[in-house]
C-alpha positions as CSV (number, residue, x, y, z in Angstrom):
1,X,114.3,122.4,90.5
2,X,111.4,119.9,89.8
3,X,108.9,119.1,92.5
4,X,110.3,115.6,93.1
5,X,113.9,116.5,93.3
6,X,116.2,117.2,96.2
7,X,116.5,115.7,99.7
8,X,113.5,113.8,101.2
9,X,114.3,112.5,104.8
10,X,112.6,109.2,105.6
11,X,110.9,110.6,108.6
12,X,110.9,108.5,111.8
13,X,107.7,108.0,113.7
14,X,108.2,108.9,117.4
15,X,106.4,106.4,119.6
16,X,106.0,106.7,123.3
17,X,108.1,104.4,125.4
18,X,106.8,100.9,124.8
19,X,105.6,101.7,121.3
20,X,101.8,101.8,122.0
21,X,101.1,105.3,121.0
22,X,102.5,108.0,118.7
23,X,103.8,111.2,120.3
24,X,102.1,113.7,118.0
25,X,103.9,116.7,119.5
26,X,107.3,115.2,118.9
27,X,106.3,114.3,115.3
28,X,105.4,117.9,114.6
29,X,108.8,119.0,116.1
30,X,110.6,116.5,113.8
31,X,108.9,117.9,110.8
32,X,109.7,121.5,111.7
33,X,113.3,120.6,112.4
34,X,113.7,119.0,109.0
35,X,111.9,121.7,107.1
36,X,113.9,124.4,109.0
37,X,117.1,122.8,107.8
38,X,116.2,123.2,104.2
39,X,115.0,119.7,103.0
40,X,112.9,119.7,99.9
41,X,110.5,117.0,100.8
42,X,109.3,114.5,103.4
43,X,109.0,110.7,103.0
44,X,106.6,109.5,105.7
45,X,105.6,106.1,107.1
46,X,108.3,104.3,105.1
47,X,110.5,101.6,106.5
48,X,112.4,104.1,108.7
49,X,109.0,105.5,109.8
50,X,108.0,101.9,110.8
51,X,105.1,102.1,108.4
52,X,104.5,98.4,108.2
53,X,103.9,98.4,112.0
54,X,101.3,101.2,111.8
55,X,97.6,100.3,111.1
56,X,95.4,102.4,108.8
57,X,93.8,104.5,111.4
58,X,97.1,105.7,112.8
59,X,98.6,106.0,109.4
60,X,95.7,108.4,108.4
61,X,96.3,110.4,111.5
62,X,100.0,110.8,110.6
63,X,99.0,111.9,107.1
64,X,96.7,114.6,108.5
65,X,99.4,115.9,110.9
66,X,102.0,115.9,108.2
67,X,99.9,118.0,105.8
68,X,98.8,120.3,108.5
69,X,102.2,120.9,110.1
70,X,104.0,121.1,106.7
71,X,101.6,123.7,105.4
72,X,103.0,123.7,102.0
73,X,106.6,124.2,103.1
74,X,107.9,120.9,101.7
75,X,106.7,118.2,99.2
76,X,105.0,115.2,100.9
77,X,105.2,111.6,99.8
78,X,103.3,109.1,101.9
79,X,104.3,105.4,101.9
80,X,100.8,103.8,101.8
81,X,101.5,100.0,101.5
82,X,99.8,97.5,103.7
83,X,99.8,93.8,102.9
84,X,96.0,93.9,102.9
85,X,95.0,95.6,99.7
86,X,91.8,97.1,101.1
87,X,93.9,98.7,103.8
88,X,96.3,100.1,101.3
89,X,93.4,101.5,99.3
90,X,92.0,103.1,102.4
91,X,95.3,104.8,103.3
92,X,95.9,105.9,99.7
93,X,92.5,107.4,99.2
94,X,92.8,109.2,102.5
95,X,96.2,110.6,101.4
96,X,94.6,111.9,98.2
97,X,91.8,113.7,100.2
98,X,94.4,115.1,102.7
99,X,96.3,116.8,99.9
100,X,99.7,115.0,99.8
101,X,101.9,115.4,96.8
102,X,102.6,111.7,96.1
103,X,102.2,108.2,97.3
104,X,104.9,105.5,97.5
105,X,104.2,101.8,97.5
106,X,106.3,98.9,98.7
107,X,105.8,95.7,96.9
108,X,103.8,93.1,98.8
109,X,105.9,91.3,101.5
110,X,106.2,87.9,103.3
111,X,104.5,85.8,100.6
112,X,106.3,85.4,97.3
113,X,104.6,87.3,94.5
114,X,105.3,87.0,90.8
115,X,105.2,89.9,88.4
116,X,101.5,89.4,87.6
117,X,100.6,89.7,91.3
118,X,102.7,92.7,91.9
119,X,101.4,94.5,88.8
120,X,97.8,93.8,89.9
121,X,98.4,95.1,93.4
122,X,100.0,98.3,92.2
123,X,97.5,98.9,89.4
124,X,94.6,98.6,91.8
125,X,96.1,101.4,93.9
126,X,97.0,103.5,90.9
127,X,93.4,103.4,89.7
128,X,92.1,104.4,93.1
129,X,94.1,107.7,93.4
130,X,93.3,109.4,90.1
131,X,96.3,111.3,88.7
132,X,98.2,111.7,92.0
133,X,101.8,110.8,91.4
134,X,102.7,107.2,92.5
135,X,106.2,106.0,93.3
136,X,107.4,102.5,93.5
137,X,109.6,101.6,96.5
138,X,112.0,98.8,95.9
139,X,113.6,97.3,99.0
140,X,113.8,93.6,98.3
141,X,115.9,92.8,101.3
142,X,112.8,93.7,103.4
143,X,109.9,92.7,101.2
144,X,111.4,89.6,99.4
145,X,109.6,90.7,96.3
146,X,111.8,93.0,94.1
147,X,110.2,95.1,91.4
148,X,111.5,93.6,88.2
149,X,112.6,95.7,85.3
150,X,109.9,94.0,83.2
151,X,107.2,94.7,85.8
152,X,108.1,98.4,86.1
153,X,108.0,98.9,82.3
154,X,104.6,97.2,82.2
155,X,103.3,99.3,85.1
156,X,104.4,102.5,83.3
157,X,102.4,101.4,80.3
158,X,99.3,100.7,82.4
159,X,99.4,103.4,85.0
160,X,99.9,106.9,83.8
161,X,100.4,108.3,87.3
162,X,103.5,106.2,88.0
163,X,106.2,108.9,88.3
164,X,109.3,107.1,89.6
165,X,110.9,104.6,91.9
166,X,112.9,104.7,95.2
167,X,115.7,102.2,95.1
168,X,116.9,100.9,98.4
169,X,118.4,97.6,97.2
170,X,121.6,97.9,95.3
171,X,123.6,100.4,93.2
172,X,123.6,97.8,90.4
173,X,119.8,97.8,90.3
174,X,119.7,101.6,90.7
175,X,121.8,102.0,87.7
176,X,119.2,100.2,85.6
177,X,116.4,102.5,86.8
178,X,118.5,105.5,85.7
179,X,118.5,104.1,82.2
180,X,114.7,104.7,82.0
181,X,114.7,108.0,84.0
182,X,113.1,110.9,82.1
183,X,111.0,114.0,82.8
184,X,108.1,111.8,83.8
185,X,110.0,109.1,85.8
186,X,112.2,110.1,88.8
187,X,114.6,107.8,90.4
188,X,115.2,108.3,94.2
189,X,118.4,107.1,95.7
190,X,117.5,105.2,98.9
191,X,121.0,104.1,99.9
192,X,122.7,106.6,102.1
193,X,126.2,105.6,101.3
194,X,125.7,105.8,97.5
195,X,124.3,109.3,96.9
196,X,127.5,110.3,95.1
197,X,127.4,107.3,92.8
198,X,123.7,107.9,92.1
199,X,124.1,111.5,91.2
200,X,127.0,110.6,88.9
201,X,124.5,108.3,87.1
202,X,122.0,111.1,86.7
203,X,120.3,111.3,90.0
204,X,118.8,114.4,91.5
205,X,116.7,113.0,94.3
206,X,117.4,111.3,97.6
207,X,115.2,109.5,100.2
208,X,117.5,109.0,103.1
209,X,117.1,107.7,106.7
210,X,120.2,109.6,107.8
211,X,119.0,112.9,106.3
212,X,117.2,113.1,109.7
213,X,120.6,113.2,111.4
214,X,122.3,115.8,109.2
215,X,119.7,117.4,106.8
216,X,121.9,120.4,106.1
217,X,124.8,118.1,105.0
218,X,122.5,116.2,102.6
219,X,121.1,119.5,101.2
220,X,124.7,120.8,100.7
221,X,125.6,117.6,98.9
222,X,122.6,117.9,96.6
223,X,123.5,121.5,95.8
224,X,127.1,120.7,95.1
225,X,126.3,117.7,92.9
226,X,123.7,119.5,90.9
227,X,126.2,122.3,90.4
228,X,128.8,119.9,89.1
229,X,131.1,120.5,92.0
230,X,132.0,116.8,92.3
231,X,135.0,117.4,94.6
232,X,132.8,119.0,97.2
233,X,130.1,116.4,96.6
234,X,132.6,113.6,97.2
235,X,133.8,115.3,100.4
236,X,130.3,115.5,101.7
237,X,129.5,111.9,100.8
238,X,132.6,110.8,102.6
239,X,131.5,112.7,105.7
240,X,128.0,111.1,105.5
241,X,129.4,107.6,105.1
242,X,131.8,108.1,108.0
243,X,129.4,109.6,110.4
244,X,126.5,107.1,109.8
245,X,128.7,104.0,109.9
246,X,128.3,103.4,113.7
247,X,124.6,103.1,113.2
248,X,124.4,100.8,110.2
249,X,123.5,97.4,111.8
250,X,120.4,95.3,112.6
251,X,119.2,97.9,115.1
252,X,119.2,100.7,112.4
253,X,115.9,102.4,113.4
254,X,116.7,102.3,117.1
255,X,120.1,103.8,116.3
256,X,118.6,106.5,114.2
257,X,116.2,107.5,117.0
258,X,118.9,107.3,119.6
259,X,121.2,109.5,117.6
260,X,118.4,112.1,117.1
261,X,117.7,112.1,120.8
262,X,121.4,112.7,121.5
263,X,121.1,115.8,119.2
264,X,118.1,117.0,121.1
265,X,115.4,116.0,118.6
266,X,112.5,114.1,120.2
267,X,112.5,111.0,118.0
268,X,110.8,108.8,120.5
269,X,111.1,105.1,120.8
270,X,110.5,102.0,118.6
271,X,107.3,99.9,118.3
272,X,107.6,96.2,119.0
273,X,108.8,93.8,117.6
274,X,111.5,96.4,117.1
275,X,113.4,97.1,120.3
276,X,115.1,100.2,121.7
277,X,118.8,100.2,122.5
278,X,120.0,99.1,126.0
279,X,121.8,101.8,128.0
280,X,125.1,100.0,127.3
281,X,124.3,100.0,123.5
282,X,123.3,103.7,123.6
283,X,126.5,104.6,125.5
284,X,128.5,102.7,123.0
285,X,126.8,104.5,120.1
286,X,127.3,107.8,121.7
287,X,131.0,107.1,122.1
288,X,131.4,106.1,118.4
289,X,129.4,109.1,117.2
290,X,131.8,111.4,119.1
291,X,134.8,109.6,117.6
292,X,133.5,110.2,114.0
293,X,132.6,113.8,114.7
294,X,128.8,113.5,114.6
295,X,128.5,114.5,118.3
296,X,130.6,116.8,120.3
297,X,131.8,115.8,123.8
């Protein structure tokens, strides 16, 4: 299996209640839990990890902890984007020095950016990190600036270290990326309900928020699909889709953290402006997760 294949949970960042500080001990426990359940890599400070809410100094500390705690047991991809380019460069350069395996970049967000602006932003980061693999992260529903097919092709020409893309927008868009996937360009499925479809299109890599909940199920799916056991892969996909359904709403990250806490994993709390679930919401989530078989009574 290649270095950038397999299951990469989008690791949550466990904040203390109120969101002011990161619980480093809990973060280390989450990493050990995921690695202990056979994941192939870790995707850190992405959207699920509340990366856009974490300033550079904290982001660099998270990078250091991840590299230290992982100790070579899993591949590490750090999402380094910040809307301020100097901050993104600072984070990315620190990641290089720390020894991560790859860097991912969201497109700029809030302000509308055309292809020329997006290309300039990514190229500046690419040139600052040497030959470290760089992955684009397409989630237009959050950034408002999708990576266009034209821009990605141009970036591949200009930046020799661009090694792939994580697609968290739509299956239609994902299918287009698979058309240009090759040994030097890896497409990561970032839509938890579409891993089966992605692997049918030629996928071999997943970045998944709910792989934190059920890492062993995602790993089993990956093995089944790569072995061509599509009946088993479909069964596992159906299990994933069913068991994550109660958490797929506007409070997604709070739900993910609550579900982990219910399983005994110290996922911590959210950082404002995100909010934690109320007791009534958490009780309702627990009831639904019992109904779908994710939790036992």
